[in-house]
C-alpha positions, 0 to 999 in steps of 0.5 A: 760709082766711086773711084774705089768701085771703079778700081775694084771692078778691074778684077773682072774680065769686062767693064761694068755695063753702066760705065760711060764710054770714057770710063770704059776706055780708062778701064781697058787702059788699066787692063793693058788693052790700049786698042780697046781703050782707044776704041771706047774713047772714040765712041764719044766726041764730048770733052770727057772722051776727048780727055781720055783720048788725049791721055791715051795718045800721050801714053802712046807717045804721040804728043802732037795728037795728044795736044789736039785732044787736050785742046778739044777737052779744054784741058792743059797738056798733062805733064804728070806721070801716066798713073797720076793722070789716069787717077785724076781723070777717073776721079773726075769722071766718076764724081761727075756722074 
């Protein structure tokens, strides 16, 4: 799957079945469903899901919790706009599959 494939899948009502939990979380976030995005990020405790978890808590405004998840993901706390971080994470995760 490419970034464009992922982005184009946002026209659907459900994420593609082949998405990992972290990518499914980002899919739900793009659809405006933070709760569903958070649930999906919590399904996995690896670094990719931790990165998505960090992004979601930063977006939520919970900076302390976000910092914890960035540390677990071994990433620096992001200071970019949310849409730029979302694109960066999606790009990285689809590339690593």
